[in-house]
N, C-alpha and C positions, 0 to 999 in steps of 0.2 A: 258831183256831190257836194253838197255843203255840209256844214256844223251844224247851222238851226236844224232844230228837231232831229238831228242823228243820232244813233244809236252807237256807244263802242264798248269795247270791252278793251282794258289796258292790265295785261300781268303785269306785274312788280308795280300798281299803278298807287302803294301807299308811300313811294318814297321817289325822288332822283328825278331821272326824266320821264317815268310813266307818271309820277304825280303830276309834273307838268303839262303832259299832254290830256289827263283826266282834267284839271282844272281847265284848260282851256276847251276843251268839249262842254263842261257845263258855262263857263263864262260866254262860250259864242251861241247859248242856245240850247243845246245837244244835252244828250245825259251819257253818261259813262257808269260802267259795273266795272270795278275794280276788287281783279285777282289778285289777293297776298295774302302772305300766311296768317295766322292768330292773334299771334303777337306785335303783329306790325302797326303802324298810325291808321289802319281802313278807316277804324268807328270813330278817331278822331276828325278825318276827312268829313264822313258821313255825317257828322252833328253840326260840320263846319257849314258845309256848301250843300246841306237840304237833301231835298229829294228826289233832285234830278243826279246826286251819286250815291250810287250801290255798292256797300262795300260787301263782298263775298268773300269769305274765309275760303282760300283756297291753297295746298299745296299741289302745284303743277306734276310733280312726280307721282301724285297717288291719283290712277286712271280714275275710281270713283266719283271722287271730288270734281275733277275735271268735269265729267260729264253731268254731274248733277248742277256744277256751278251754273253751266251754258244753259240747262234749261231753266235756272231760276233765273236767268237774266231775260229770256226768252219768254217766259210767263210773267215778268215784271213787264218788262216794255216792249213788248210783243214782235220785237226783232231785234236783227243786230247787224248794222251796217258796215261797222269796222274794228278791226282788230289791231290792237298792237303790242306784239309779243316783246317786252323789255325787261322780262324777270330772267336774272342771269346771277350767276356767282362764277368769279377769279380767283382759284386758291395757286398758289405761288409755289413751285417745287421744280429743281431740277432733275433730270435724270439720275445724274449721280453727284451728291453733293461733296463736298469737299473733305467730309467725316468719310464717306465711301458708303453712304445710305442712297439704295436707290426710290426713287420715284415711286410712291404709294400708290397702286394699283386702285386701290377703293377711292381716293382720290381724285383719279382721273374718271372711274366710272360715275362718280356724283357730278360733276360737271359735264358729263355728256348725258346723264337722265336730265337733268336740269336743264342747259343750257339748248339743248337738242331734241332728246327725245319730247320732255314737258314740250317746248314749243311746237313739235307737232302735233302731242294729242289735243293740246289746245286748236291747234289750227285747225283740227278735220272737223273738232265739232264746231267749232264756227262756221267752218264752210258748208258744213249741210244745214244749219239753219239760214245760214244767206241764201243757199239754192230756195226756199222759200218765200225770199223778198219780192213783191212786186217789181219788176226791171222799170229804172229808168228811161229817159226817149230813146237812147241808144243802146239798150239792153242791159247796162249796170245792174247788178246787184249788192256788189260790195267790195272792200278792199282791205287786204291783209298786209302789215307793215311788221317785217321782222327787223329786230334790231341785234347787226353783225357787229365787227368791229375793225378798226386798221389791222387790229391783230389777225385778222383772218388772211392779212397779205405779208404781214411783217410782224413778227411775233415777236418778243422782247425772251430773253434770259428768265427760264422758270414757266414762260406759259404755254407748256404743251398743250397742257388739257384746255384751256381759254381760247388757243389757236386754234387747237384741233375744231373743237365745239362750233366757233365763230367762224372757221371758214368753210364749215359744212351747211351752216346756215346761206351763208352768201352764195356757194352754190347750188344750194336749193330755188333760189328766187326764180329763175326761166323754168327749172322744172317744175315747182309749183303753178305757176301763172300758165303754163301749157294744160298740166291737169286740168285747173280750174276755169278757163277762158271758154268751155261750152255752156258754163253757168253764169256768166259776166262777171268774174270775181277776179279782180285785178289782185298782183302780189310785186310789193315793193319791198326794198331792204334798205336799210342806214347803216352806214359804217362811222361810227364815231370816231373822232380822234379824242385828242385831250378835252374833256371835259371839265368846267368850273362846278362839279356836284358835291355832294357831301363826302365823298371818298375823299377828296385832293383839300378839306378844308384845313387840315393839321399841320398838312407842309409847310417847312421854312421857306421865307420868300425868296430865298437864294435859288432855291431848287424851283419853286415855281416862275422864275423867272427865266431858268435853263429852256422849262417844258416851252414857255410862251415863245422863247427863242428859236425853237425847231419849226415855228409857221414861217411859211414864207410872207402873207399877210392874209390878215392882220395880225398883229404882234399881240394876241390877247387869247383866252383862254376859252372854249366855245362854251355857250350856256343854254340854259333850259329854254331859253326863250328862242335863240337859233335852231333848236332842235324843233321845237314845238309847229314853226315857222314850215320847216320843212315837211313835219307830218300834213299840216295843213294846206301845202303846195300840192302835196301827192291826192290829197282827197279834192281836189279842185279842179285840179288837171286831167282830163281822161284817159288822154295820149298817153300820161305814164303809165308803164308798167314793163314789169319782167327787168328790171336795173336795180344795182345795188349802187348808192350814191354815197361819196365818200363825204364826212360831215369835217374836215379836219385843217381849213386854211393853207392846204397845199404842203402840207407835215409829209415828211417819210424819215419813217422812225431808223434810228441806225442799227 
């Protein structure tokens, strides 16, 4: 699969890693449909990048919006070749805090709803659309790339909901690949480590250096370009399937 003339759906595509991949697809001669909330920068991106980027306001926890959004993409571009599930949230709460307050169950449910159930809902609708694609030389019809996290393996304090949801995303990789193999659809996952996204923009230099020091090599934060290069590799190397790839410079969280 090549970027040129491809059609991609990117959830959470109006910022961060998702935005980077949407821009990569457009710059490479493909088309990108960005699923993000109405208050996001989606409309701004569409105005900037032109007709090759299609912003679709979608709350991925709303099944009707997901179904309508996927249908809108197929109507606009005729098919979907690649899906990047990058939408996600990371609430921070401990099981019991120092004041004795318990972890709020509504916060846990929200994270699972967005990071896991929303991901599955988008994936099933996009996978169905992919089954109608004309197969490539070896029968390939599509690629799904899910964003997990190193928290799936080494969750930090206060990350119960994030760890649980991203762990499930990682474990689904092989299972989904097996489910969709008969249709020629591959499934991969990326587990990013410490990435230099807007979420880290406000931290002080001392803490930033401590984060970089966790890396074996290179001693720098991951970038959107690093992430995009890995997605591009997944697209181009057809034998990559059913694997979770850590993008973390060998870091292991304490």
